C-alpha positions, 0 to 999 in steps of 0.5 A: 499500500502506497502512502496515499492509499494509507492516508485515505484509509480513515476516509475511504467511504467519504472519498468514494462519495466524493468521487461520485459527486465529482463525476456527477458535477461534471455531467453536461448535455454539451458534447464538447464539454462532455468530451473534455470532462471525460478527459479531465476525469481520466487525468484526475490526480490523487485528489489530496485537496478533497482529502484534506477537506475530508480529514480536516472535517473528520478531525473535528467532527463528522463529515457531512454533505457540507463537507462533500460539497466544500470539497467538491467546490475546491477540487473543481476550482483547482481543476479550473485553475490547472486548465487555465495555468496550462494556457498561461504557461503554454504547457503542453503536458500534465500528468504524463498526458497532453493538457487540455490546450494541447489536446484541443485549443487555448479557446476551448481550454479557457472556456472549459475552465470557466465552466468548471470554475462556475460549477465550483461556485454552484457547489459552494452555494449548496453549503448555505454557509457564508463563511465557506462561501467567503473562504472559497471566493477569496481563494479564486481571487488570490490564485489570479493575484499570485499568477500575476505577481509571478508574471511580473517578478521576472527581473532576475536581480530583483528576485527575492526569497520574500517575494517568492514566499508571497507568490507561493502563498497566493498560488499554492498555500492559500488553497491548501489552507482553504481546504483545511479551513473549509473542512473545519467550518463544515462541522462548525469547528471552534475559531482556535481550531480553525486557526490551527487548521489554516496554519497547518494547511498553509505550511503544507502548501508551501512545502508542497510548492517548494518540492514542485520547484525542486523537481524543476531542477531534476533530470529524473525522466520518471517525474510525471510532469515536464522539468525545467519548465519554470527555468524555461519560462524565466521563473525565478523560484527558490533554488535559483534565488538562493544560488544567484544570492550566494554566488558571484563571478563569470558563471553567475553573470552568464546565468543572469544574461541567459535569463535576461535574454531569454536564451533558453537553448537546451544547453543553457537550461542545463547550464542554469540547472548545474549552476543552481545545484553547484551553488547550493540552491537545491540543497537550501530549498529542500532544507526550507521544505523540511522546515515547513513540513515540521511547522505543519506537523507542529500545528497538529500538536493540539489535537488528540491522537487518532488515525485521522490525525496520523493521516494528516501528519502523513500528508505533510510527509508525502508533500516533502518525500513524494518523487513526482 
């Protein structure tokens, strides 16, 4: 049994209900949308985010219909954001298969993403909970904000760890913290409990994103996503930020010139990847990732021991130790 299957053990029935509801939510009488949605279902990942909603709810009470509707809204929102991101980033592959924009067109990808996003909001309204609606509406806004911040953060010499953390909090960590918060809200958890759940989700999300950014400097072809995409797009993430900050001389100048001139030949991409490794960037990012994993786990100390708590701890371990 792999780690994800182990994490699911306390919520097997709830996850089955979620999967059935997710498939039902994507049903449509529009032939084009139906084809895209079938492809989306085939490409569904590990569904870590709805797992976080369900586990957080069960940590504080009993999973109910509001929990499932909240999990559904967040997974649909996440799905829509991935479809849109692939268009923005010109990504042609996701989870080892062609992206929606590559399989069809950018127009179909954008419109399909818009439809799924709207469906997410419909599902959120079913909770009849204003706090849940506010939380989900906020994450939709912040995801776009984070993407725009990253697009504007392309001046290599101005890149900083502080700006990087601001971007990934908006792009990734806030979605994780919203998942854990919505799980708690769905079972009327107390405010101090919600604070711990939000913090756990945020730290977990930062850990998860740093791991993704480390993958971008990997040459392991078994990883289920293209590597060097951020490098190729001129995105400055934590490994490269640290390497640039802690180096000098001709090698650094060469890397800066490559990025500023967007001269991303295969040879130059390898130059950037080797530079980042040689100057401690990947090792530093791994150290920070481990620190955020531990901060996430520490937020669970106030909860009584249970199989659900153990699964949440394993979520943090999975975020840091996964190999794809």
